[in-house]
Structure formats: C-alpha cells, structure tokens
N, C-alpha and C positions, 0 to 999 in steps of 0.2 A: 711115277708122278713129278712134273717141272713141280719147285717151291721158288715164291717170292721171298729174296732174302734180303738184306740189309746188305748183303755186298754184291747182289746181281740184277735188283732191283733201280730203274725199271728193264725187264727180263725181255732178251731179245728172241724170239721165234727161230727152231732152229731146224727145218723140213727141206728135203728136198724134192721139187715139182720134176715129176715123169717129165722126161724131153717130150715137147710137141714139135711142129713143124706149122706155121702161119697158114692157115686154110688162107683159101679166097674166100668164103664168103659164110657164113651163120644165121640161123634163124636167132639170136640175141649175142651180144657184144658187150659184156661188162667192162669197164674201164675200171680200174683201182682194186686192186689186191686187198684192201684195209677189211675193218670190221662189217662196213655197209656192204662194199663188193662181194665179200666170200659169204656172207646171209642171201644175197639176192640170186647169186650161184646158188648155193644149197636150196633155197628154197623154193625156185623155179624147178628146178630137177624134181625135189621132193614133188611135186607140183604136177608131177609128168612131162614135161617139156624137156625138148635134145636139141640137139645141134647147139651148145652151146659155149659159148669162149669167153674167158675171164683173160684178158692183160692188165698184166703189171710192169712199170716201168723200171721198177727195179726189184725188190725180194716183197712176198708177202708179210705185210702188218709194219712194212718200215715207215710208212708215212708218218702222221700221228695215231695210229691206233697202237705201235707200241711202247709210248708213254704214259698213254691212258692212266689214267689213276685205278680205274678197272672198276669201280661200286656202280651199283643196279638196283637203283630205287623203283620203286611202281608207283608213287602215288604223284601226279603231274596235276596240270592248273585247270584240266579239262578232261572230261568226261572220255574223248578219244584219246589224246592222249596220254593216260592215263591205261587205257584197252592196250595202247602197243607198247607199254614198256612191262604192261601185265604179259602179252606174247611172248618179250624177250627173255624174262623169268620161264617161261614156258619150255622156251626154245631150249635155253643155253642149262636147263635141268634133266633134259634127255638126249642132250649131245653125247655122251659118252658113252650109255647104251645103244645110240643108232651108230655112231660112226667107231665106235672103239678107243675116237682120245679122250682124255678128261680135258674140259676147257675151263682147268681149278675152279667151277662153280661151288662156293661156298653161300648156306645160306645164315648168314650172322646176325641179319636182323639191320637196320636203320634205325637211328637218334637223334634226332635233334631238340635244340637246346632254347630254352629264353629265358631271356635274363633284363624283358622288362616287359610291363604290364599289355602294353599293344601287341609285343609279341606271343605270349601267353593267347590275347587274343585270336590271334590270325590262329597261331596254332591249332585252337579251337575247331576254328573255320575248317582248317583242313583238315582235321580228326571229323567232323559231323562228316564232310563232301567224301572224305575215305567209307565212309559207311555205305553212302548212296553207290560208290566204285567198286564196292567189294572187295576194299581192301583192307587189311585186318589192323586197326591203330588203337593205340593205350594210350589218353592222356597219363605221365605219371608226375611225382612229385620231384621236385632236388632230390631228397634223401634215396630217393626210389635209383636217379639218372647215375648216381654216386655207386648203386649197385653193379655195373656194366664196366666203369672205369674208376679202381679204387683212387686214383692221385687224381679224379676229378673235380676241381673247387668250385665247389657249391655256395660259398658264400653270396655270392651276385645272381645267383639264379633262381627265377619263382618256379619253376618243372619244366616238363619238356614233353615229348611225342614220341613212343616206340614203336616203332614198325617191323614186328618178325617176319615178317615175309619178305623184305629185303635182301642184299647179297653183294656178291662181288665174283668177278672171274679174275683170270689174268688173261690179260686182253687180245697177247701174240698167241696165248694154247687155243683162245678161242677161236680164234680165224684159224688157223689148222686145222682144231678139230672139224670145223664149217667145209673148209678146204676139201676134207679128206672124205667128207659126207658129199660134197658135190662131184670130186673126182669117181668113187664109188657108183654113181649113177651116170656118170657118162660126160660129165663136165671136162672144156680143156679148160687146163691152166697155164698161162704161158709166160714166163718172168722175161723182164730185159725188154720189153717191146714200148716204146715212146708210143702215144699217139699224139700227134702234132694236130690234126685238125681234124673234123667232120666233113662227111661227104653228104651232099643235098642236090634233090630238084628242086625247081621255085613249081610252087603249085600254081598261083595266081591269087590273087586277093591276101598277097602278103607271106603268105602259108609257104613256109622250107618242108618239104617231105625227106625224113635225113634218111636216106642210103646205105652209110658204113662211116668206118673211118679210115683214117690215111696214118702212117703209122713210120717209123723210122727203118722197116723189114718188109715194105708193101701196104697196100691196099686191103680189107677186108669187109666184102658185101654184106649189109644185115637191114634184118625188118626191124629189130629193136637195135638199139643203142641205149645203154643206161652208162648216166655218168655217177660214179660213185667214189671216184677221187676227192671227194671233198675240198683241202685249200685246191687244188689245182683244179679246178672244174671250172671257175671264172675265166680263168685266161686260156683255156680250151673253147669253150662255149663264145667266148669272145673272136676267134678266130671266123665264123659267121656269123657274127653279130646277134647273138643271143645273149640275154643277159641272164646271169647265175649270180645273183647279190651274195654277196658272201666276201671277208677278208681275215687273216690271221691273225691272230692278237698273241701275245707273249702271255703265259698260264706257265707260275710258278710252283713249287713244290720242293720239301727237303725229305733226306730218309733218314732212319736216325741208327743208331745200330739200337739190338734187344733189350726194350728196361723191362727190371724186376715188374712183374703184375700184369705184363699186359700179354693176351694170348694172342691166338690167329683166329680163335671167335667172337673177339671184339666187334661190337657192332659198329658200324660203318655211321661216322657222329655228324653232325652240323650243329653248329653255333654261329648262325645266322647274323646275329647282332655285332658280332665281329668279324665277318667274312670268311670264318676259317671251316676246315673240314679235315679231320682226322680218323686213320682206321689202321689198322695193325697188321702186319707183316705175317708171314708163315713160322720165324722163328720170334717174334716178339721186337721185332722192330715197328716204326713207326712212319708214316707215310703221313706229311703236315705241310696241310696246303691253304691256298687263299685265293678270295676273290675279292679283291681290291675294287673301291668305291669308282676308281679309273685306272685304268690299264694301257697298257704298251700295242698299238697294233706292231706289228713285223712291219720295217721300212722296205719291200722289197717290191717298192712301184706296182705294177701290172703284171709281173711273172713268179711266181713263185720256183727256186730252183730246183729242176728236174731232176737233180742228183743229192737233193736232201733226203737219204734215205739211213735209217738207223741213226738219225743226228739231233743234237740240242745245239741251243744257241748259249752264248755265253751264261755263266753264272749275275743273279743279279741282284749282290745283297742289299745295297742302300733302297732298294725298290719294297723289300722281301722283312726291314728291317721293324717297320711295323704292326706285320702281323706275325710275325716270328714272339715280340712279346707277346703278344694277344692269344699265341701258343703258350709261353712259359706262366703267363699268367694264368688259365685256361685248365692247364696239364702240371700241377706240382711235380718239381722235381727235373722237370726239361730244362736244358741250357745250352749252348751251341755246341757245347764239347760234345755234346751226342751227335750231333751233324755229321753223318759221314759223304754224305750227296745233295748237291744242289742239282735240282732238273727244272729248265727253263727250254720248255717245249712249244711253239706255236699251234695253234689248233683254229679250225674258222669257224668264223661268228657269222652271223645273220642281222639283219637290222631290228629285228624285233625281239630275238633271244629264241623265235621257234626256229627250228630247224626245217627243212627244203624239201619237196619232194612232189612228184606230178611233170606232167607235159606241159612244158616253156609256152610261152605268150608265142603264137604263132608257128606252132615247132606241131611237126604228125612223124612218129617212129623213135622220139627221141624221150625219155627220161628220168629225172635228176633225182640223185636221192644223198642228201647230204647236209653240210653247213651245222652240226652236232650244238654247237658252242655247249662245249666240256659236256655233253650227256651222251656221245653218240655210242658209246657201248652200253647205256643203260637203252636206247632208242633204236638202236639201228638194225636189230635182229627184228625187232616188232614189228619197225615203219617197212623192212623191207616182206614180211608178208604180209603188211595191207597193202603193198607195191602191186606185188605179184597179182593180188584181187583186183587192183586197180588197170592192173595192165588190159588183163583176162578182158574184163567186165566192160572196160572202154569210159573206164569213171570210176571216182570213187565209191565203194561201198559200205560208208558211214563219213560223220564227218569230220575229214579233214582240213574245212576251210583254212583251218589256223596254222595252215603249214604248207598246201596249196603256194607253190612258187609262183604262181597267177595275182598272189595279192599284193607283189611288188608293182612299183614304176620305173620308167626307166633312168630318170636321173638316181635309184638307188642303188644302183651299180656303178656309180663315180668313184674312183677312187677316194677322191678328197672326203665326200659324204661318209663312205662306209669308216676309212678311217678316223674321222668323228666319231662315230656311232658307236662302232665295237668298241671301242676303248670304253664305253659306257656300259655296252650289255653284259661282258664280262662280269661283272660286277653285279648284274641284275637279278644272278642264282640266289643272293642272298639278302636282297634287298627287302623290305619290306613290300608285299604286294599291296600295296594300299588300293582301294578301290578309287579308281579315274585317276590313277597315276601317272603322270606327265612324263615322256621322256625328255632330257634337258641339251640332249648336246645335238648336232645335225638340223638344227632350226632354222627360220622361216626361208622355205624354200620356196613355198607358193603362195602367193597371198591373193584374198579376192579382191575388187575394185572397193569395197567397203574395207579395207584394212584399218587405212588410217583414221577412218571414221569412228571404228570399234576402241582406238588406243586413246581419241580423244576425249572419247566415255569412260577410260579407266577400265577398258576390257581388261580380264583375264585369258589368253591363249591355250589350245591344247590342240593338239597334231593330229592328225591323220591324213594316212596319203599323203605326207605334205603339209598339207593345207594348214596352213594358223586357221584356227575356229575360236571366233570369243566363248566362252564358257559361260562365263558370267560379267557383270559390269559392279566393279565393286564403287563405292560414294566415293566420292572425290577427297576423301581426307584420311581413305583407307587403302593399305595397299594391296593389290589386283595379283594375291597369292592366293594359293589351296595351304589349309595347313589340314595336313594328313590324320583323319583317325579312320577306324571302323567302326565308333560312334558318331554321332552328328559331325561334319565340315564345318569349317567359317559361311562358306559363300552361301548356304542351302539358306540362311533367311534374306540374302537379297535375290538370289534366284526365285525364292514366294512372292514377292515383290513383283518381279516380270510374270510370272504366272496370272499374279491378282492381274494385271491390266491386262492380259489376254483374253482370261476368261468374261470381265469385268468391262471392258472397253476395246482396247488395241493395243497389237503391240508389231512391231517390225523385225522379221525372221530371215538374219542373211544366210540364205541354203545355195550358195553358189557351188559347195562344191559336191552338190548331185553331177554324177557322170552323165554326160549325154551324147545321145548322137543323133544324127542324119539316117535312115535308110530308104532308100531311092532303087527306082527301077521298076522294071515291068512285072517281075516275080517277086515282089517281095511282101505282097499278100499274102500265096500261097506259103512262104517259106515263114516268114511269123506263125499264120496260124498254126502251121506242126510246130512250132515253137511252144506256143500259147497254150494254156489252159482256157482259155476265153476265147469269145468270138472277136477278132479285131478284124472284121468286114467289117466296120462300123461307116457311119456317115464323117463326108467332111467335117471337123472342127469339136469329133467327138474323142473323150479320151477313155482309156481301156487299162484296169487294173487287172495286171496278170501275173501271175506263176508261172515257170519257165522250170519244167518237169526231164529228168532222165526217165529209162526205161523201166525202172523201181517204182515210179510215180511217186517219188520224194523231189524235194525241191532243190535244184541248180542255184535259181536265184527267182527275185519277183520285181517287179518293174512297173511302170507308166507306160502306155503309148499315147500320141496322140496326132491322131491323122491330120495330115496336113492336106494332102492331093490322095486322089487314088490310086498315084503309084509314091506314095513319097507318106513316111514318118517319120515323127519326131521323139525320140526313146530320152527317158528319165531312169535312172535308176542310182542305189546307192553311192554312195562319195567309196567306199573301197571295194566296190564291185566294177570297177573303172575298167582297168585290164583282162578282167575274167569272164565279163558278161561279153566285152568284145568280143572276146574268142570263141568262146560258147556260141556266140552267131556267128561269125568267122568259120565255124568249122559244119557248123549243118546249113550253108550256103554249097546248094548243089552244082558241080563242076559246069559252067555252059552256061548259069545261071546270069538273066538282067538283073543286078541287083548291088547295090554298092553302099555299103557301111563305111560312116566316117567320123569320127571322134570329133566333136566339138565342144565339148568339156568348155575349155580355156576359152570359148567364145562369146560365152552368152554367162550374163551374172544372173542370177537371182534372188528377188526381195518379196518376201512372202508378207502381204498385210493380214492380218489374222486377229479376230474378235468378234462381239456383236456390234462394233462402228468401225468395220474394217468398210461396209459399203458407203457408210457416209464421209468417210475420208476421201474415200475414192471416187465420190461422188464431184468434189468440191473440186477436183484435177482435170476429170474426164467429160468430154461430154454424150460416154456412151453410155449405154441402159445398162443399169445394174441388177432388177428385180428379177424374182424367184422365174417369173416367163420367159424372160428374154435372156437370160442367162442362168439358167438354169444348173446344178453342180454336177461336174463331169462332162463342163462345156471349156474348149478355150477359143478365145477370139482375140484378134489383133485390133487393138486398141492404143488411143492418145493417150498418153498422163503428161499433164502440160506439153509442150511440144515435143515432146520422145515419145517413137512407136516401141510399144513393150508387146509383146504376146501374153495374154493375161489367163493363169486357167484355174478354172475354179476348184480346189481341191483343199483339201488340210491335211497336215501332218499331227496336228496340236487338239485336233475334236470341235473345230470352232468355225463361224463363216469366215469366208476369208479368200484369199486371191491370189496366186501365186504370180508373181509377174517376172520373165523371163526378158531380158533386156541387154542389148550389146553391151560388151565391157565398157568400150568406149562413152557412153552415155547413159550409165550406172550410179557413179555417183551424183547425178543432178539429179535423177529420179529417186533417190536416198533424200536426199534436203527436200526435196519439194515433198514428198511423204512425210517427211518429222515435220514440217510445215505447218502443213492442211492439217493435220494430226492434234496440233499443238492444244485447240481447244476441248480435245476429248481425250489429254493424259498422255498422247502416244509413249510409249517408252520400245527401245529395244532390249527385246529376248536372245539368252545366248541359248547353246547348245544345251546344258545342264537344264532350263527350264524346258527346250524343246522335249528334250527325253524325259520327263516327271511329266508333261501332259500327253506323249507319245500312250506312255504307259497307265495314266488316270484312263485313256480312252480306250487301251488295251489294242491299241494298234501294231502290230506284228512286224519283227525287223529281222533282217535276215543276219544270221549270226548268232542272233537270240533263241528267235521262235522258229526262225524256217530255217531249215537246213537239211542237207541227203539225208540226215534221220529222219524226218518227219513228212509225212503225206497233205496233203489242201483236207484233208479230211477230216484227220489229228487236230489240223491247227484251225479249223474252223470258218474253212475259205472255200468252203463249198459251190458258196454263192458267186465267185467267180471262175467255175468251171460251164463251160456248154458242153453237153454231152453231145449233142448231134454234129460238133465237128471232131476230125479226124484230128490228134494229138500226141507227140511223143508221151507215152508214161499210161496212157488210157488206159490199155490192156490191162497193166497193172493196179489200175484204181479203179474200174469196174470189179475186178476180182476183190478189191478190198470193201467196196459196198459191199459185198456181197455177208461180209464178215461183220460180226460184232462190235464197233468200237470200245476198246479195253483203253485203249491209251488216246486221254484230250487236253488238249488245252485249257487250263481254268485259270481265273481271275479269283486274284485274294486281296481282303481288306482285314488288318488286323484292330482285333477289338482293341489290344493298346495301345495307349497312342503317344508312347516313350520310344519303343523300341524302332530301330534305324535299321531296315533290309539297304542290302544293297545287288543283292542277286548271287545262286550258288548258296541258298539255305536250303537245309532238309526241308520235303515237305510230310508230311503227317495226317492220315486218315484211322483217325484210333491210337492202336499201337501200331498199327504197318504203316512203314517207308514206302512211301511211292511214286514218290518222284523231287524234284527240287526246283529251284527257281531261276526260271529264263532271267527275267529282268525284275529288277524291283527300283522303287523309291522312295522317300517321305513324302507322298502328296498333300500340298499346301492347301489342295481344295477340301479333300478331304482332314485334314486334320492328323492323317495317320499313317502310318506305313504299308503300300500297298504292293502287288505283286502278280505277276504271271509264271506259269511251271507248268510241263507236262504231268498229268496223275496219270496213274496204270490201277486200276479198279484190283483190291487184291484178291481177289476169288478169278479175276479174270475175264470176270463177264461184261457188258456194257454198261458206260457211264452216262447215264440220264439226265438232264438238267434235275430232274426231280430227287437224283441220288441225293445230288449233291447241297441241297434247301435245307439247315438245321442239321446238316452231316459234323461229325467232330473233328475238325481240321487241325491241325495248327503249323508254326513254321519254325524250324529251332535255329538262333540264332544266337551265337557266343554261349551257348550251354540250356541256355531256357527257351521251351517252349509257349511258341505264344500262340493263343486260340484264335482261329482268324475264319470268316466267312466266305464261303468259296459260292462262285455262280460262273455259268458258261456266257455273260452278258456282262460287259462293260461297267467300271462304278459310278461312271459320269457318263449322262447324259446318252442312257442306252437306246434309247429311241431317236435319237438322231434328230432331235429337234434343235439344237444349237446348228449343226453345223446344215442343217436346210432351211435355217432361219433368214 
C-alpha cells in the first residue's frame, strides 16, 4: 500500500492506463481525469451505463487532485450537501473491496476547535444539526481535545466538536482505485487527449444541444458530455458561449518531518478562528494548511495552461507567515525547522463557496461537475453519485439547488468579478457562519432604480444575484452595518420599527429584484398549463399563484402569473431563480411552438405599498378605484400614479393589504418620491428585506429554497389550494399517488413560549423526545414579541399528521443547547383568517 510520508507528499499517482484508440462516438464523454471525472466514470458504469469514454489531457489525477489535502468531512451546511459527503465516505470505504486497489481511506475522525464563545455557539448549532442529518458528533471540552493531540495548546480554547466518522484518503490513489473500477466495467480511459472545444447544434430558443467534443486527436460524438476538469472547465465552456463560473486561487500548506507524539490516526483537525487545518501523515509528519481571510487568485487570465500537470506554484512564505505563526501557537513545539516542503497548489473556487453541478443554462446533453472550493475530495464522489441520478432521471433527485449551476448570472463568469470574489471565498471555509452573513467583495454590480434613495435613508445593503438590496435602515446617527451574532443582532430593533409601520400603517418595499419574464405566443397557455399545478387559463388581468413541479411531483419553483392578454403572460418569480426558471420553462417549449419567453427583469422596477393605509396613500395619487369590489385581491390593472402609468397588482408577500406597483425603470424614482410624499401624513416608512422576511415568516408564506424544494410536494407544504386537479400538468400522476397515502410529513408553524430566545433557521425540532425535523425559516417576530419558525415535521410513528395532533402537543426547538417549548399549528400565527390581506 502506498503511504503519505514527509518526503513523498503530495503523492503522485503511478498507474499505466491500458492503451485505447480514440473512438468516433460514445454514449458519454467525460472530460477530466481527476477525482470528479474518475468518480463519474466509475459510478456511471456501476449503474449499468456502457460506451463511456474518459479523456484526460495529461495523466490521471495530475491537475488539482494530486496535491489536495485529502480530508473527508461529512457535516456540511445543508441536508443535501451532507448527504453528498456521506455518500463519498460510503464510496471510499468500499473501493478497496470492489476494485482491489486501496484508496488510502482511513477513518481517523475529525476535530473542530473553538477559541471564543461565538465559535462555541456555532459548533453547538453544528452538533445539533449533525444529529438531524445522521452524522455522529460530540461536543467536547478543551481538555478532551488535547487527548487527540498531546501537543495541542488549549490555553485559549473553549472546547470543540469531534466527528468520529470523518477521515482521509490518498487523493491520487483514490483516483486510481476509481479508474480501475471503471475499467473493470468497460470504461475507456485515454490519457494525453486535450479537448479544445465542444460540438453542438442550435435547437432554437437559445438552446444548444451538445453533440460531442473536438480534441487534438479528432472529434468524438456523444449523447452526453460531462465536464469534470475543474479549473479547466470554464475556458472550455467559453468556446461555445456557455458560462461555468469558477476561477483558480492559490492554496497553501506545508509538510513537516515526523513529529513525536503524532500518529496516522490523529483526527483531521480545524482551528477555524485562526483559519487553520492540520492532519497527520502516515509516518507522523504533519500537513499544516490555512484558509486566510483573503487569498490570491492565480493570475492566468482566462486560460489555465493545459500542460500544468503534477505541478505547483512557487512557495509564498510571506503570505503564509501569519498562518504558520498561528500553527506554532496551536501546536506546541512546532517550528520552521520542522518544515520540509511548501505546497502552493491552485484550486478552482466559485462565487459562493458551493460547488457546481448540473446542466448549464440553455444547454442539453452537457453536465458539469466541479468548482470544489478546496473540498473536492470530500464532495466529488458523492456529488457524482447524485449526478448520475440527475442524468438518469432528467433532473435532481433531491434538493441540490445550492449547487445547481443555474443559480449564477452571466456577469458572475467575468474574470474581474471572479478574481475579486474567489479571493474572499477561499477564506469562507473557516469564517464564522453568521446568520445573514454578506459577501464583501465584487459588490455593486446591480442596483435598482431606488438605490440612491436607499443610500440617502442610511440603508445597509445585502447582495443576492448581484443585486444590492436594502436589508434595513439605520438611524442617521448610527452606522448602517451588521454586528453579527448568533444571539440578537444590532439591526433587529430598527427592523422592528419597519415591521410596525407596515403592520399598523403603511410601508414602501423595493421588490425590484424579482425576476420577471414576458411569455407571448399562440401556444403559451398550453405550455404553462403543463408546467403549472394551478389553472392558468384565467381571465385577462387575473393573477395565478402556482408551483412548477417535476415528474416526482416536487417543486422546481413557485411563481406568479399575470395574464395580460389571451396569448400573453407576465411572470414574476424569485430573485435567485432568474436563470433557473427561465431555463426550466424554455426546456419545456416544444419544438415548433409559437411561444417566446423574454427576460424583462431589468426593464421593470417594483415598489410595493403595503399596510392598512396603503389604499389611502394610493387614492391620493390615482383616480383608480381601489375598493375591494373594483380591485379585489389577485387582480392586476394598469393605472396612473400621478402622471406615471404603472401596473398595479393586488398581492402581498408580507400579509397586509397592499399593491405591487410595476413601473418602467425610467419612471420609478419619480413614483417613489410621490408615494413617500403622499404617505407622509400616515408616517410612511421604507421597509428593508429583513423586515420583509420577518413578516413573511409571521404570515407563514413559503419561500423557494426554504420551505419549497425538489424534496417537498405541495401536499407537504400545505399548498394544495394552488392545484387544479382537473387540469393535466407535469407531476400530477405522482401527486395523485401521494394523495392516496397518509401525509406523515407536513410543514408546521411554531411560536416559542420563551420571549428571549432568538431563532435563525436550521434548528432541530423535537416532538416530545423524538427528533422530527428542523426549522426551514425562523425570525424574531416584533409583532408577536418572540421567535417564530416554520419547519417540516415527520410523525414519530410514521402516521398522518393532523391539525388536532399539534394542538397542545409537546414540541420544542433546540437552540444553543437549550430546548425551548413551542406551540405548533398548521395555520399562521399572524392573521390566520386573512382579514388584513382582504381588508
């Protein structure tokens, strides 16, 4: 068995691939022979796929994989990503028996240290969610941490969390093991073949059908092309105008000679406050690495050299000086004299620290898997497992929205943007995972027409899909900044005033960042009816709230349709869904249809007038009749606000009487000013996104990515009212089958009894002593004076959950080690009869 030693690490894999001629065609071509590509080849073949070709421009595992640290941690930020990493562990632990080649898997455990109270709070939250996700985790004291490392300096430690199921592999040997398993099942692996471009056909509607690859040794036609070349994927996709937003950044670690007291079974350890990790080699040497707050992009322009194989960048001791000093502080007795090698290896990072998988926007027959953000060894095999399922099923089989490539916008593939952002992303591995943490780099990309208004009102901005959105408005004598905490944050008292204004009088909300489309043509009604669960064939000027489902009957999105004419709809969806929903609809437009989908997001601003006095404010500016009889809920009309024509839609996302005003961008600033002037006598205030979110949760309105995902059906989510069972739609058959079964998992609303605890979401829910779910959204409610939450609950006995089961039941929510009793209900805590909305 190959070992990782102080004088051979990082270990170069040594394997002679059987020679093969380049075929003219294949069912699947995989581009890239690192851990991701080898995992895809192995798992596709294991699933019964044949006629698979893997192309590697140099040698297997010679790109990023060979110098990877090799650590395999299971616990991630979400249930889906944790399942991915758990799957990696299952695959790695079975490889030796299946393929005959040892991948170097060693279940040595993982240890995370805390050197401040807030870090202990985070670790407590992590440990609580580990229980939800089925990952064994133990909170331990500083003294217990030292049992795993005798040299550990515990003087400033508060404690830690130990994860016994974590481990490590030898990256190169792991790739060889996967490759052998693939070869044994008939996969062709060909080294020394560089793919220069992708072959495609234009299907119309902007969709490219990928048909193969062009290489330095000829073309290969294929049904599927899988890009798994990590930091080389972006430049290859750019050859046909496809965005794969990732960029290489330097990552540093050093190797030491064997150290007394260190054994190969010492756990992979992280000291996140200092941005450090360290793990043992087989001979007792150490691998000491760091994730600094700011790192260096590799300055290669838009093209990573194709011959960068088994290669490293120059050592950078000046940049590593501070992290190494922190290592010497944490591990007593370590010195510069112990270091025998400096490893500076570039790795691919994305703009949000989540990897990339899925079918890129506007493509068919192309799947990407990469952008591992220094976690490729831990994630890639599990991600490949779910990628195979995705390809076979025509869509994701669990909620992988956080890694779906369609979350990114085109500007996020720009070199300048990526270089700025990845310099921050590398450090996010160990930055505190604060509730509502905002990115600091590559900001001010997209502004609404009201941006300067918000600035003048002392707004603090957050960023979503590049949009700068006002989170809250600070008093003029206060800094508009977030003071992060897992307890109360500084902005909550200001947001409470914004909520109060909306609940008791009137507020203005900038919701311009909604994604907006125009869908026109003779066939749009039929297409939308197939995609949507609700009946879309309504009267002109009526709105429709609906889910879009997949064949499994789970959510792909939820959105609002406004019927403009017999053959025209205005579609409004979530800010982060702009590319994904456009892509989903486009993929389902049959060839030859008369239907045109146009993205009009940046043509229209949206200012919402919400609150009991919203009608009075609008009546001062418009001659339109805003009465319930003339302008009922769910209706859209073109009206004049002052001299400006706008589309007014009577809807709400905060649970109050109100109207969304969709205004041409050029006129939006004037409309804002007129509304503020007209609302002055009612004490009108602007309300930021934190207030909107708080009110949404008070009213129990669902949000995609929180309560709605490919893991949930509308039955579970309590949205059966938005389904028309008399129409035929995608997913109906699965939902009809689900209707016949008991509903043992349901979305439930919670209100804490204790008025001091602050919930943020992702807290375990207990029914008696049974762990039954976790919170999907949570906030401190200024209206109710205590924390509220939503979360899916599974019945402990697997039976149906009825409203009567919840009344008076013993529910509690675990937060920072304390179980807080909570009242549960299927109805919202605020205005359950919708009297405010319909007022």
